[in-house]
N, C-alpha and C positions, 0 to 999 in steps of 0.2 A: 582773536589772535590764536594761531596754532600753538599747541603746547610744545612743539619742536622748534620754535623760533630760536635763532642764535645757538642751535645745538653745536655747530662747528666750533664755537668759542668755549663750550663747557669742558671741564676736565673729563677724562675718560670714565671715571667711576660715576660721576653725576650724569653723564650722557647715557651710560648703560641703564642707570636707574630710570631715567625719563623714558627711555625706549621700552622698558618692561611695563611701565605704567600705561603707556599708549597702547601696547599690545593687548592689555587686559580690556581697555575701554573699547577699542575698535572691534573686539570680538562680539559685542552686543549692540553697539551704537553705530548704525549705518551712516548717519550724518557726520559723526565724528570721523569715521573711516574716510568719507569723501574729503573732508577738510584736510586730514593728514596726508592723503594721497596727492592732493593738489600742491602741497608745499613741502614735500620731502627734501631735506638737505641731502646732497649726494656725497659730501666730502667731510672727513674728519681726520685729524692727524693720527689717531690711534687705529691700528688695523682691526682690533676687536670691535670697536664701534662701527667701523665700516662694514664688517661682517654682519653685525646685528642690523644695520640699516638695510643690507641686502636681503636678509631674511624677512624683515618687516615689509620691504617692497614686494617680495614674492607673496606674502600673505595678503597684501592689498592689491594684487594683480587685477582683480575684477573691477576695481575702481579707477583703473587707468593711471597709475602713478607716473609722473613725468620726470624724465631725466634731464639735467641741464645740458645745454649745448656744449659740445666738445668733451662730454664726460667720457673718461677712459679708465675703467677700474683695473686693478692689478689682475694678472692671470688667475690667481687662486680664487678670486671673487667673481670673475666674469661669468661662469656658468650660472650663478645665482641670479645675477642681473638679467642674463639672457633668458632664464626660466621665467622670470617675472614678465619680461617683455613678450615672450611667446604665449604665456597664459592670458595676458591682456589682449593681444592681437596676434593670432597664430599666422596671419598672412606674412608677417615680418620674417618668419623663419624661412620663407621661400627663397630669400636672397642669401641665406647663410650657407656656409660650407657644411658638408656632411658631418665632419668632426664636431663642429660647433653645435649643430642640432642635437647630435647624440649626447654631448656633454650636458647640454641644457635639460634634456628630457630625463636625465637621471634624478632631477629634483622635482619632477612633476608626476602627477597621476591624472587620469582622464577627468576626474571630478573637479580638479583645480583649474581646468582650462575652459575658457569661454566657448571656444569652437574646437572641440576635440577631433572632429572629422577632418579639419584642415591639417592638424598635426599628423593624423593618420596618412593623409595624402602625401605630405612631405616625407614621412618615414619610408613610404613605399617607393620613393624615388632615390633613395640612398644607393650609391653605386656599388658598394661593397656587400659582402654577405651579411653585414649588420642590418641589411634591409629586413631580415626576418624578425627584427624587433617590432616591426609594424604589426605582425601577427599577434604578438603578445599584447601590444597596445590595443589592438582591435578586440581581443578576447575580453580584456578588462573593461573596455568601453561598452561593449554589449552587455556584459554582466551588470554594470552599474547603471544601465539604461540611458547613458549619455548619447548613444547613437543606436540606430536600428541595425539589424544584421544586413538588411538590403543595402543600406548606405555604407556600412563597413566593407561589404564585398565590392561595391562600386569603387571605393577609394583604394582598395587593395589590388585593383586590376593590373597596375604596372608590374606587379610581381609575376604575373603569368608570362611576361615576355622579358624578364630580367636576364641579363647576360650571364649571371652566376647560376650554375646548375643547382647548387644547394638552395638558393632562394626559390627557384621554381619548384623544386621537390617539396620544400616546406609548405609552399602555397597549395600544391596539389594535395598534400596530407590534410591541410586545414579544410579543404572543400568537403571532406567526408566527416568533419566534426559536427557535433549536434548544435553548436551555437550558430551555425550557418544553415540549419535545416530549413528555415523559412525563406531563405534567399534563393533566387533562381540562378543556379550555377551551371546550367546546361552549356552555355557558350564556352565557358572555361574548360569543361570536360572535353568538348570537341577540339578545342585548341590543344589540350594536353595529349590527345590521341595522335596528334601530328607533330609533337615536339621531337627535337633531335636527340634528347636524352632518353635512354631506355628506362631510367628510374622514374621519370615523369610519366612516361607512357604506361608503365605498370600500374601506377596509382590511378591514372585515368581509366584504365580498363576495369578496375574494380567498381567504378561508378557509371560505366557505359550502360546505355539503354538500347531498346530494340532498334531504333533508327541508326545506331552505331554499329550494327552487325557487319555491314560490308567492310568497314574499316578494320574491324577485328579479324575478318577473314584474310584481309591483306597482310595483317601483322603476323598471322600464323606462318607465313613464308619466311619470316625473319627468325633465324635460329635462336637469337638471344631472347626474343619475346614470345616464342612459340607456346610455351607452357601457360603463360598468363593470358594470352589471347584465346587459346583453346578453352581455358577455364571460363573466361568471360562468355564465349559462345555457348557454353553449356547452359548459361543462365539466360542469354538473350537470343540464341540461335534456334536452329531446328534440327530435325533428325539427320539431315545430310551432313551437318557439321560434326556429327559423331564419327563418321568414317574418316574425317581429316585428323582426328585427335586420338586414335587408338593407342598411340605410343605415350600418351600423357595420362598417367594413372588418375590424378585428381580430376581431370576433365571427364574421363569415362565414368567415374563415380558420380560426378555432378549431373551428367546426362542421365544416368540411371535414376537419380533422385527426381529428375524432371519427367520420368516415365518413358525414357528412350533406351532401348536395349540393343546391344550389338546383334547383327544378323549372322546367319550361318557362314556367309562368305567372309566375315570378319574374324573368324576363329583362329586361323593360322597366324595372322598378324597379331592378334591379341595375346595368344600364347607366347609368341616371340617377345612381345613387350613384357609379359609377366616374368619371363626368364631373365630379361635384361634389367629389371627394376626390382631391387630387393624390398622396396616399399610395399609392393603388392603382397597381400596375405591370401592364402588359399580360400578362405571364407569369402573375401571380397570378390575374387574372380568367379567363384561358384555362384555368388548372388547375382552378378551382372550378366551371367550367361544363362540365366534361368530359362529363357525362351529358346535357346539354341543348345540345349544340353546334348542332343544326339551328335551335332556337328563337333562339339568340343570333345566328345568321346572318340569320334573318328580321328581327330588330330592326335589324341593321346595314344590311340591304338597303333598309329603309324610310327611311333617312336620305338626304336629297337630295344630289345630286352635289357641289355646291360649298358644302355646309354647313360652317361653321367647326368643328363638332364632329369632323370627320374628322381634324383635327390630333391629337386624342387617340385616335380610334377606329381610325385606319389601322393602327397597330402590332398591334392585336388580330388582324387578318387574317394577320399574319406568324407568329403563334404557334398557329394552328389546325393540329393535326398532319396531316401530308400523306398518310398511307397510307389514310385513310378517304374516303368519299364527301363528308363534310363538309369535309375538307381540300381536295379538288378544287373544291368549290363556293366555298370561301373564296378560293382562288387566282383563280378565274374572276371573282369579285366585285372583287378587287383590280385585275385587269387591266381590267375594264370601267370602274371608277372612274378609272383612269389615263387611259384613252382619252377619257373624257367630261369630265374636269376642266378648267376654265378658270382657276380661282383658283390662283395660283402657290404660295401658302402651303400650300394643300391638296395640290397636286401634289408639293410638296417632301416633305410627310409621307408621301404614298403611295409615292414613290420610295424613301424611307428604309425603309419597310416591305417593299417588294419586295427591297431589298438584304439585309435580315435574314432573309427567307424562303428557306430553302435549296432548296425544291422549285419555286420560281417559274421558268417556262419560256417565257413569252410575251415574246420580245425586241421584237416590234413595238410592244407597249404601252410598253415602256421608251423607245423612240425617239420617242414622241409629244412629249415636251418636250425634245428634244435641243438645239434652238436656244435655248430660253428658260432652261433649267436645265442647262447642259452639265456642270458639275462633279458635280452630284448624279446625273446620268444616267450619266456614265462610272464613278462609284462602283458603280452597279448593274450596268453592263456588265462591270466588272472581275470580278464574281462570276458573272453569268449570260450574258455575251456570248459569241458564237461567230463564226465566219466569215460567218454569215448577215447580220450587221449590218455587216460590214467594208466592203462596197461603198458603202453610204450614207454612212458616216463619211468614207471616202477621197474620195468625190465632194465632200462638203462642204469637205474640207480643201484642195481646189484653189483655193478663195477664200483669198487670203493673210490676210485679217482674220477668217476664220471662227473662232468659239468664243472670240475675244478672249483673256483671260488663261488660259483653259482649253485653249488650243491645244497647249501642251506635253503636257498630260494626254492629249489626244486622240491625239497622235502616239505616245506611249508605249503607249497601249492598242492601236493598230494594230500596232505592233511585237510586242506580246505575242501576238496571235492570228494574225498573218499566217503562212501556210505558205511563201509565196515572198517572202522578204525582199529579194532582189535586185530583183525587179520593183517592190517598194514604194519602194526607194531611187531607182530610175530615175524613178518617177512623181512623187516629191515633191522630188527633188534631194538631193545629198549634204549640203548645208548644213543640212538639217532634222534630221540625226541626229548623235549623239555619236561620238567616235572609237572607243569600245568597241563600239558597235553596228555601226559599219562593219567593224570587224575580225572580227566574228562573223556576217557576212551570207552566207557561203557555204552552199550547199545540203548536206544530209546525204549521206554516201557510200552511196547506195542499193545500189550493187553489192556492197559488203562486207556489208550487211545481208542481201541475198538469198543470198549464199554461206553466211553463217553459219546462216541459216534452214534451208538444205538439209543442212548438215553435222550439226546437232544434232537432226534429225528422228529420233525413236525412241530418243534417248539418255536418260541420267539427268536428271530434271527440274532438279536443282540445278546440274549442269554446263551444261545448256541455258540456264538463267536467267543464269548468270554470263557465258556467251558472248554472249548477246543484249544484256545490259547493256553489255558491253565495246565493242560496235560501234555503240551508240546506237540500237537498234531502237525503233520507235514504241511508246508505252505500251500501246496496245491489244493488242500481241503478247506482252506480258509477264505478263498476268493468269494464263493457264493454267499457264505455267512456274512462277510464284510459288506458286500453290496446290499444284501437284504437289510442289514442293521442300519446302514446309512439312509436307505429309502424310508425305513420305518421312523427313524428319528426326524427326518425332514418332514414327513407327513404329520408327525406329532406337533411340529412347530408351524404347520400350515403354510409352508412357503415352497414354491418351486425354485425360487432363486437361491443361490448359495448362501450359506449362513455367514455370520460375521467372520471375516478372515482371521480374527484372533481367537475365536471360540472353537475348540476342538470337539468333535463328536465323541461319544463313548466308544464307537467302533475304532476310531483313530487312536484313542488311548490304549485300547486292547492291542492293536498292532505295534504301538511303541513298546509295550511290555514284551511282546514276542521278539521284537528287534533286539532289545537289550539281552534277552536270553540267548539269542543266536550269537551275538557278539561275545558273550561270556563263554559260549561253547566253541568258539573259534570257527563258526560256520559263516559262509559267505551269504550276505543278505540279498544282494542283487548282482547282476553281471555288469552293471554300469560302473564307470569310474566316477563314483558319487562321493560327496563329502557331507559331513554333518548328520544330525538326527533326521528321522523321517524317511530314510531311504526305502524301507519296506513299504511304507504308505505310498510313496511316489510310484514304486513299481506296481503295486496293486491298482492305483488309480489310472496309470497309463494302460495297463491291461484292460481295465474296465472301459476306458475311453476307446480303445481300439475295437473292442467287441460292440460298443454302442454305435460307433461309426459304421461298422459293417452291417448292423441291424437297422441303421437310420433311426435310432431312438434318441430324439432330441432331449427328452427328460433325463435319461441316464447320462447323456453327454454333459448336460448342465451340472448334474450332481458330481460327476467325476472331475470336471474342471473346477468346481468349488473346492474339492479336496486339494487339488493341485495349487489353488490360490493360497491355501493355508500352509502348504509345504512347498515353497518355491522350487522350481525346476532347476536342474543342472544344465549347463550349456549344451551338453550332448543330447539332452532330451527335448530341447525347444522345438525341433523339427516335427515332433508328434503333435504339437499344439498349434504351431505357427499357421498351418493352412486354415485353421478353423476361424480365424478372424474375418475370413470372407464367406463364412457359412450363410446360407439363405435364412436360417432361423435366427431372429434377432437376439433371443435369449442365449443361444449358443455363442453367437458372435460376441455379445457383451461379456459372457463368462470367460471366453478365451482371451479377450483383451485384458480382463482383470488378472488372469493368471499370468499372462506374459509381462504385464507391468510390474508384478511383484517379484519377478525373477531378477536376481542381481547380475546375471550375465546376458541380459537381453538387449545390449546396446546395438547389436547388429540389426535389430528389428525396428530401429527408429524410423527408417524410411516407410516401412509397411504401415506401422501404427499411426505415425504422424499424418500420413496421407488421408486418414479418416476425417481429418478436419476439412476435407473438400466435400464431404457428404452433405446432402440436403436434410436428411433425417436428423432430428435434434440429438438423439441418444448416441449414435456413433460419432456425430460431430463433436459432442462434448468429450467423448473418449479420446478422439484424436487430439483435441486441445490439451487434455490431461497428459497424453503421451508427449506432446511438445514440451509441456512444463517439466515432465519427468526426465526426458532425454536431453533437452536443451539443444536441439540442432539449429544452428544459425540459419541454415538454408530455409527453415520452415517459418521464418518471420513473416513473409507475405501471407501465409495461410492464417496466422493469428491476427494479422491486421485486417484481412478480409472478414474474419469471423466477428469482428467488432460491429459490423453492419447487420448482424442477425437481429430479427425482431424479438428473439427470445432473450429475456434478461439473464437466465442462467448461462446461456452461451456467451453473452457479452462478458459476464464476470469471469468465466473460464478463459476467454480470450485475453482478458486483461492480466490474469494470473500467468498465462503462457508468455505474454510479452515481458513480464517481469523477469523471466528466465532468458529470453532470446532477443529482447528489444535492442535495437541500435538506432542510429540517427535516422534511418529510413522510416521509422514508425512515428517520428515526432509530429509530423503534420496531422496524421490521423488521430493520434492521442490527444492533441490539442483541440481538434474538432469535436471529439466526443466529450472532453472536459467542458467545453463551452456549451454544447448543445444538449446534454443529457440531464434529466432531472433526478437521477438516482444518486444520492450522496455517497453511498457505499462504492458504487462503480467509479465515481469521480475520485474518491480517495485512493482507490487502487491505481487508477490511471496517473494520478499525481505522483505516486510512489514510482511508477514506471518512468515517468518523465524525469524525476529527480535522479533515479539510478542511471538513466541514459545520458542526460545533459549535465548533471553535476551542478556546478555553480551557475550555469547559464539557464537553469530551469525557470527562475523568476523572470529573467529577461524575456524568455520565450512566451511566458504567460502574458506579460505586458504587451508584447508585440501582437499576440493573438487578440488581446483586448482592443488594441488600436484599430484593427480592421473588422472586429466582430459587429454583427447587427445589434441593435439595442436590446432585443429579447435575450441575448446571450450574456449581457453584462453582469447580471446578478450571479450567475454561476461562476464566472471568472473572478469576480470580486470576492465571492465566498471562499474560493480556493486560495486567493492571495492573502486572506486573513492570517496574520501572524507570521508572514514570510518576509516581508520587506523591512528594510531598516531606514533610518532617517536619511542617510546619504543617497540611497537609491531613489527615494521619493523626491528629494530635492533635485537630483539630476534629471529625473523624469519631468518635473515641473519646468525645469529650464528648457528641456527639449520641446515641451508643448505637445499639443495634439489631443485627440479624443481620450486616449488612455490617461494622460495627465489630468484632464478634467474629471474623469470618472473616479480615479483613485483619490484625488484631492477631496472631492465631495464625500466619498465613502469614508475616508479617514476623519474628516471633520465631523461627520455624523456618527462616528463610532462603529460603523458597519465593518470596517477593515482595521484591525489592530496591527501595530507594528511589532516586529520581532524584538526591537530594542528602542526605547524612547516612546514618545507620544506625539500627537498632532501639534502640541505646543512646541516641541523640539523641532519639528519640521518647519513651523512658521519662524522660529528663531533662526534656523539655518538659512531659510530663504531670505529673511530680512537681512541677516549678516552678509550674505553673499550677493545681495542686490539682484536676486532672481525675481522676475515678474511672476506673481502667483496667478494660477488660472482661476482661482475663486477668491473673492474679496473676504478678508478676515471678518468674522463676526465680533460682536461685543464680547462674547465669552472668550474668543481667541485673544482679543486684546487684553482682557482681564488676566489671562494666563501669562501673557508676555510682559505686560506693563505693570501688573499688580492691581489690587482692588482700589476702585474709586467710586464714589456715589454716582457720578455721571455715567460711567460704563455700566454700573448696576442697573440704572434706569433704562439704558438702551437695551440691556439684556432682557429686562422685564417686557419691554415693548416687542422685541423680536420673539420672545417665548420659544426658544429652540427646545428640541427634545432633551438635550443634555443639561438643561437649566438646573433641574433638581440635583443631578449628580455634581454639578459645579458648586451648588449651595452646600451640599454635604462636605465637599472637599475644603471649603473655606467657611465652615459653619459659624465660627466666632465672629468673623468680619461681617458676614451677611446679617447675623442676628443683631449685632451692635448697630449696624446701619438701619435695619428695619425698625428698631426701637426708637431711633432718633430721626427717622424720615419725616419730611414735612407733611402736613395734613393732606395735601393733594395726592400724595403717593402712599400714605400710611397703610391704607387697607390693602392695596395690591402687594406691597412689600411684605406685610404680615402674612397674607395668604400664601405667597410664594415660599416664604421660609417655612411656614408650618406644614404646607403640603409636601415639602421635601422630606418631612419626617427627620429633620436634622436633630442631632443630639445637642440641644442648646441648654443653657442654664434655666432652671425652673422659673426664676423671676422674669427672665426675658420671655419665656413661653407664656406666662400669665399676662404680661403686658401686651403681647401681640394678640393673644386670644380675645382679649377684651375689645378689640377693634372689629370683630366680625359683625357684619350687617346683613348678610344674606344666608339662606339655608345652607348653601354649599360651603361658604366660609365658616358657618357655625359648625358644620359636621367636622371639617378639618380642625377647627379650634378645639372641639371636644376631644379629639385624639391627643392633642398636645396637653390638654388639661389632665387627662388620665395619666399621661407620662409624668407630668409635673407633680401630681398628687402622691407619687411614690415617696416624696419627701414630706414627712409629717408637718413641718412648719408651713408648707404651702398648700396643704389639703383644704383648709377652711376657705382660703381665698379662691381656690379652684372651684369649690362648690358654689360660692357666691356668683362667680362669673358664669358658671354653667346654668344657673337659674335665670340669668339675664340674656342668654344667647337666643337669637331669633330662629328657633327651630320648632318642629312639631312636638306636641306635648308627649306623645307616647315615645318619641325618640329621646326627649329630655329625661323621661323616666328611666330609660336604660342607661343613659350617661350618668345620672345621679346614682344609680345602682353600682356602676363601675367605680364611682368615686367613694362608695361606702357612706353616702349621705343618709340622714334620717328623712324619709319622704313622708309628706303629710297626706291626709285624706283628700284635701282639695287637689293636690297634685295627682293623686290616683284618679279622682273624678275627671280631671281634664285629660289625663292619659287615656281613660276608657272612652271618652267622647271622641278623641282624635283617632284612636284605633278603630272605633266603629265606623267613622266617616271615611277612613283611608284603607279599609280592608286589612288591617294589621292585627286583628284581635287574636289570631292564633299565636303569633309571636309574643304578644303581651301576656297571654294566659300561660304560656310555657315559662315565662320569666316569673310570673306570680306564683305558680304552683309547679315547681320543677319536679317534686316527688310524685305528682299525679298527672304528668303531662300526657299520659295515654288515656285518661278518663274524661268524661263530660262533667264539668264542674259549674257551680253557680256561686254567687256571692250573696250573703245576707246583708241587710234585711230584705224581706220580700217586697220591695218597692218597685218603682218603675224601672230602675236600672237592672234589677234582678230579672224582671220579665224580658227586658231587651236582651240580656245575656242569654237567658234560657232559649228564647226564640232563635237567637243567632246560633247557639250551640246545637239545637235540634235540627237546624237546617244543614249542618255539616255532614258530608257523606262519611260513612264508616271508614276508618283508616285501614288500608290494606298493606300488609307487609311486603316490601319489595325485596325479592331475593334474586341477586345477580347470578346468572349461570356462567361458570368459568369457561365453558366451551363455546358460548355465544359471543359474537363480536358486538361492540358497542353500537355499530351501525344497524345490526339486526334488532337490538333492543330498542333503539330509537324508532325504527320502522314499526315495531309492534306497538309501541306507545302511541304513535301518531295515528295508527290504524284502529286503535281502540281495543287491542288484544290485551294490553296490560295497563295498570293504573300508573299515575305519577308516583315515582318512588318517594318514600318518606325520608330516606337518608340524604342529607344535603350534599354529600360528596357524590352520590349517585346522580343527583339532579345536575350537578356541575359537569359531570362526565357526559350526560345526555346533551346538555346545552353546548358543550364544546364540540360535540359531533354534529350539531345543527349548522352546517355551512351555508345553506340557502334557506330563506324563509319559505314554508310550504305555500304553493299556489292554490291547493285545494282548500275550500272554505272550512270544511270539517277538520282537516288536519291543522289548519291555522288556529282554529278555536282551541284545540287540544294543546297546541304549542304555547298558548298564552302563559301557562304555568311555568314555562322555562325562561321567560323574559328576565325575571330578577336574577337569574343565574348565568345569563349570557355574558361573554366578555364585552367590556364597554366599547371597544373599538368596533365590534360587530353591530352593537345597538346603534352607535353613532352613524354607521354607514347606511343602516336601513331607515333610520328615523326621518330623514328628509322626504323619502318617498311616501312614508306613512302619513306624514303631516300634509303633504300635497293631496293625497287621496282623501284624508279626513276633511280638509277644507272644501273638497268637491262634493261632500255629502255622503261618502262611503262609510256606512255604520261599522263594517268590519275593521276598516282602518282606524276609526275612532276608538274602538276597543283596544287596538294595539297601542295607540298613543296613550290611552289611559293606563295601560299596564306598565309603561315605562316610568321609572322614578322621576318625580317632578323636577328635581334639579337637572336631570339630563334633558328634559323637555325645554327648560328655561335656557340651558346652555347651548341649545341648538340655535346658532346665530342666524339661520335663515328664517326664523320665526318672526315675522313682522307683526306690527300692531293689528293690521287688518286680519291676519291669520288668527291671532289671539281672539279677536272679537268674534270671528266666524266660528271658531271652535267652541267658545263659551256659549254662543247662542244655540249650538247644536247639542250641547251636553245635557243629558237627561238629569232629572232631579237627583237620582241616586248617585250620580257621579260627582259627589261633593269634593272629592280630592282634586280631580282635574279642574273643576270649575274654580276652586279657590286658587289653584296654581296659576291658571290663566289670568285670574283677576289680579293677583299679585304682580304678575308680569306687566299687565296693562297699566296698572297704577304706578309703575316705575319703582316698586319696592325693591327691585333687584336689578343690578346691572347685567345686561345681556351681552356686552362686548367690552373687553375680550372674554371669550367663553372660559369659565373656570374648568379646570381639568381634574379628573380623579387622581389622587396622589398615587404615584407608582408604588408597587409592593416593595417592601424593604428587602434588599438583598442581604443575607446574613454576612457576606463578606464585607459589606460596607461598614459594618460595626467592628471589624477586626482591623485595628490600627497598628502599624509598625511591623518590621520584619520578623521579630521574635514571635509575635502573636500569630502572624501568618504561617510561620513554620509549625507552631503547635497545632494550628487548625489543619494544615496539610497532612501532618503525621497522624492526626486522629480521624481525618475524613477518608473516604474511599471514592474511587471512580472519578466522575466528572468534577465533583466538588473539590477533590484534592488537586486535580489538574488545573482548575481555575485559580486556586490559591497559589499554586506553583507559578502560574503565569503572572500573577501580580508580584510575586517575589522576583521573577525575572525582570519585570518592568522597573523594579527598584534597584536592580543590579546587585542583589544580595548573593554573591557567589558562595560565601561560606555556608549559608543556609541551604542553597541548592545542592551543594556537595553532600549534605546529610540526607537529601531526598532521593539520591540515586539508588538507595536501598529500600525504597518504599515497597510495601507488600504487593501493590497493584502494578501491572506492567504499564498501563497508560500514563500514570503520574511519573513513573521512571523515565518513560520516553520524553515527556514534556520537560522534565528537569534536565535531561541530557541535551535536548535541543537548545535550551537557554544557555547551558554551560558552553556549548559549541560557539555561541555568539559572544559570551562574556569572557571566557578564558583565552589566553594566547594560544597559538597553534600547537606548540609542543606540549603545553600543560593539558589541553583538551585531548590530544591524541594519546598521551600517557594514560589519562583517565579512561578513554574509550578502550584502550588495550587491556587495562585492568578489568573493566566491566565485561569485556568480551570473554574473558576466562571464567567469570563468575555468573554471567547471565544465563537464565534457563528459558526465557521466552524466545521462541524461534524467530518471530518477526523482528524483535529488537536486536537479536544476535545478527541477523542479516543486515540490518541497518548499520550497526556498529562495524561490521565487517566491510561494508561498502565504504564507510567513512575513512577507516584507516588505510584501505587499499587505494582509494582515489587520491589521497594526499601523499602517497609514497613515503610513508612513515617507516624509516629503516628499522627501528627497534621492534616493529610488529612483524618483520619478515619471518622469523622462526614460527610465530603463531600462525601466520597465513599458510605456511607449508604444512604445519601439523593439522590445520583444519581441512586440508585436502582429503584427509582420511576420516573426517568426522562421520558419526553414524547418521546424522541428518543429511540426507542426500542433497537437499537444496543448499545447505551450508557448504558441503563439500564441493558442489559444482561451482558455486560462486567464488569460493576460495581458489579453486583451480583456475577459473577464468581470470581472477585478479592476478595470480602468479604469472599466468601466461602474458597478460598485458604488461607486467613489470619487466619481463624479458631478461636481458643480461644483468639488470640491477640486482636481481634476486637469484641469479644462477648459482652463485657460490653457496648460498644457504640451501638451495635445493640439492646441490651435489653433496653437501655435508649431511643432509638428512638421509639421502639414499645410501650413504656410506655407513651411518651409525644407527639407523633404525633397525628394528627387528626384521628378520629376512622376509616375513610375509608382508609387512608394511612397506618395506623397500621395493618389493616386487610390484605392489600396487602403484607406488609412486612412479616407477619406471614405465609401467603400462600407460599411465596417464600422459607422461612426457612423450612416449612413442606415439600415442594417439594424436598429439599435437602435430608432430612432424608429418603424419600421414594425411592431415587435413589440407 
C-alpha cells in the first residue's frame, strides 16, 4: 500500500510531514518512486499541501505521475503541474498556448526533461519575441549533453524564418557561437544573406564563405549594407572586389591583409576617401599604397599649395619610406610646400609632418615660418636642426622681444646645438641662461681627448671605447670603437647570433655612461624624437645597420639588429629595420623579426610579420606564429589553424599558442581534430585550453560530440582529456541520450580511467537509478556494493569478477571486508583471505594473522608474509606471526628472509634448508647479501670446511667479478640499454639502475645474443609486461625452443603458475625438456601438475601501495597537500575536492606551487556558488604571479560578466604582461556597453600617460 493513501483526509501538518518523508525515500528508491507516482493524490483542502504535491509530482515526472480525470488546479499551481506533465511527456506541450508553455518552463531545466529536444522544438515556434528563449534552452541542453549541437540546430530552424526580426537576429548571432561549431549551418547562412532585415544580413555576411561571394557583390549596391558586404568580400572575394570598395576603409585594410594592393588608377579615389573618412590614419594609407607610391605622390603634387586639404594630406608625406626614390620625392614635395605656403594652418600641418619625418634634411624650408610659427618651428628644429640654423636664430634673438612667448624655447634650442657655449653666453648675456647652464658652459678638455686618442691607437676595441668615453670624446669618434668592441665580445662568446636580449654588452654599458654624461651636460643625444634610456645606443646601432646594408655585410647586420633587440626601437625608427624581415639571409631575417617583435610600437607590422606563418621553412614559420601570438590579429586565425597541420612538433605548439590569442569558433573543428588524433600530451593540453577559452561552458559538450563520431583509435585521447572535467549530471544526461560517447564514457568512469569533477561513479549510478535512466553498461558487483552497501553475496560476486578496482574497494571498506573474510565459509575462505591481504588493507593484526594462516600456495604465502610483517609491529602478535610464517608453503630461502623481517631467532636447520633452496633456485647472491651485509662486496665462505663449504666456494668462484655501473648523466636510458644488450657494458649492480633498464625494454630482443643478455632483466621487468610475453615463450618452449625455455626458467615460478593458458600437457612437456640443473623450474612444474596450487583464477601481484590511500580524512589530506609539492599535492587536492571540502581548499589557493593552486581553484569553481567563486577569483587575480594562472582567472571573471571585476579588467588593459593586457582588452571589448561607464571613469581619472594608452586602445577598436 502506498504511504500516501488517504492523504486527502489527513490534517495539513501531518500531510506535509508524510510528503517530506516520501521525498526522501523516492530520492534513492526507484521502485518506491514508481509506486508513489502511480497513486499520487491530486487534491487536498490546504493550499500548502497542494503546492507540496505539485512539487513532488514535478520531481517524479520521469515516472509518469498520473493526474485524475477532470483535475483542474488553481492558477498559482498550474505551472508546476504543467512543468511535471511537460517533463514526463514533452509532446503534450505542443497543444498548449505560448504563455502556458513559457510559464511551465520556468520550473524546468533540460536535465529534468525526458525529451528536451521536443521542448526546444516547441519553444522555437513561440510567436512572440520570447522565442529567443529557445536559444538559451539550446545552449543549456548542449552544455549538459542532453542533445547534440546538430539536433539543437535542427530544432531551432523555425527561428530562421520567424516573423519577429529580433528572433531572427538572435538566431543569426547564435550561428557564430562556439557551441554550434560542429553543426552544419551553411543553409541558414545562405537564408540569412537573403533576409529582408539588414541586421540579419550583416550577421550572415560575417559567416559568408567563398560560394557566397556573388550575393555579397549584389549587397554592395545597397547603401545600408555596403560596408559589411565590402568587408566580407575582402575575406572571400578577389582583387576585382577591391576596386568596388575603395570608399570603405575597413574593406581596403582587409584586402591589404589578404595581399591585395590598390593600383595606380585607384589613387585619386582612395585619397578622396581618405579625406572624407576621419578613421583613416596617414600610416594606414601609406601602408596600403606601398606598391603605388609614385601615383600617390602625383595626386598629392596636384593639390594647390594653400589648399585646406593639406591639413590632412601633409602627414602622408611624413610616412613615405625614405630609402626609395619615392621617399626622396616625398621629402622634396614637403620642403617645396613649406617654402611656398602662406596659409598658417597649412604651414602648421606641414611643419608637424616635417617633425615626424625622420629623413627630412632641408633646414632652410623649416626656417620659412620661423617668425610666424616659432613654437612649431623649434619643435621641428629640435629634431632636424643643426649649427647651420644657429646663426639665423641667434641673430633674431638679439631683438629683446623676438619670438615672444617662444623666446625661452629658442634660447634652449641654441644652447642644445651650440658648440661654443661661452661665446653664446657673452653674446646674449648671463641673465638669459639658468644657473645650471652657466655652470656647465666650459669647453671640453680637448687636450685630454687628444692624448687618449693617441694612447688607445691599435689597442683592444673595448678598452679603447671605455677610455674615449671616460674623457668625453666626440660621438663621431666612438662609432668604430663601439662596433669593434661588440664584434670582439661576440666572438669571445662564440656566437654569430645575437646575445641574450636581456644581457648588455660592455660596449653598450659604456655608451649608456656617455649618454648620461650628455644628458647632464644639456647636449642632444640623437636627432630622433626618442624616449627612454638607450637613445645613443639605438642611434649607433642604426648607423651601423645602415653601413652594413650598404656593404652587404650580413654578419654586422645581425650584430647591429641584436643590439636593437636589446634596446627596442621607437616608432619613427621602425622603417630602418622593417624591410629586413624579407632579407635573403635567414640569420638577418630572424634577427630583424626579433628586433621588431620587441618594439612596443610595432602594431602596424602585424600584417608583415604574421604573414610569415605562410612560409614553408620552419624557422620563419615559427616567427610568424610568434608574431600572431604577440599582436593577436583576428584575421590571422586561419594561418594559425593551417599551421597545426605542420609535421614539425615545435610548429604545432607555436600554432596552438597563437590560437590561444586569436582563436574563435572557426578553429573549434580543427582543434578538436588534433586533440583527438595527436599523441603529444603537452600539445593536447594547450589545445584544450584554447577550446575552453573559445567555447567556455560548451567545451565539454564539444569534446563529447567529438567522441561520438571519432574512430576507435581516437577514443583514448578524448577520454584522457575528459578526465576531471565532467560532473555527475552531465554523465547522467549523456547516458540518457545514449550513443557511442555514452558507452565509452560510462566504461571509462567505471574503470576509473575518467574521473569526475565532482562526485564518483557511484554517484552517477545513483542518479541514473533514481531518474530511471537506462545505463549503457550493466552495473558490476562493486557498483552495487557502493550503492546498496556491503553484503557477503555481492562480495563473492566481486571476487568472481575480479575487476581492477577490487583492491581499491577493499581498502575503502577494509573493516567490513576483513570481518567477512575471517568468517567466510570454507569454500571461499582462501580466496577471500588472499583478496583482502593482497589489497594491503590496514586491518586489525588479529584478523591479519587469521587470514594469513589460510595460505596454501606460494603466491598466497608471499602475500600472507607481507601481512605478517605488518601485524608483527604489535609486540603481542609477533610470536604468533613467527609461528604462522614457519608453516607457510613457501621456498625456504624466501622463508629465511621473512623470518628475518619478523626478527625471529633462526636455527641452523633453517639456514641449511635456505642454502639448499638458494642453490637450487639461483638465489645464492641475495641470500649471501642478507647473511653478510657488511661484506657484500667480497667473496665469502662458511665454516666448517665440509661439503656445504665446498659447494659455496665453487659457486662463489664461478661468479664473474662485479663491475661498478656508473650512469652517465648525458646519455639517455635507451642508449644505455643498447650498450648493455650489445655487450659494451655489464649489467648494473644498482637495483634502481636495473629497474630503469627493464622499464626501457619495450619489446623483447629478437636477436639470440641480445635475448641471452636480457635474461638478467626479467626479475626487474614490470609484471604486466612479463605476463604479456609469457604465453608466447611457453608456446615456443613447448615446441622445443631451448632459448624460450631459458626465458620461462627466468620468470618467477608464481608467474609461470599464474599463467592460465598453461595446461597439464604443457606442464608435462616442459618438465620433460627441463635439464637436470633446472631444479627450480622442474619443481615448479611438478607442483602445478600434482595440483598443489590452484591455477584458476590466476592470483595477481598486489598493487603497490599509494601513499594517499593511507591518508584518511580531510584534515589529513590538507596537511599532506600543504607539505607535498607538484603532482602529489595536486592529487591530494583532487581528493579533497571529491570530498567537497571547501574550507580546506580555500587554504590551498596560497600553495607555493602553481599547479596545486590551479587544481584548488578549479575545484572551488565547482563547489562554491557563482558569486563566492568570482569574488575569490577576483582576489586571486590581484595577488597571483603565475602568468598562466592569471590568464585563466582573467578569462573566468570576464566570461561570467562579474560586475565587481570591471575596474580590475580595465586596469589590466595596461598590465606589463602583454598577453594579460591583450586578453583584458579583448574581454572589455566583448563586454561592450556594460563596462563603458567604468572605462570612461578610468580614462578620466588615470594618470595622463595611462589615460592616453587607454584611449589609443579604444580608438583602435573603432578602426577595426
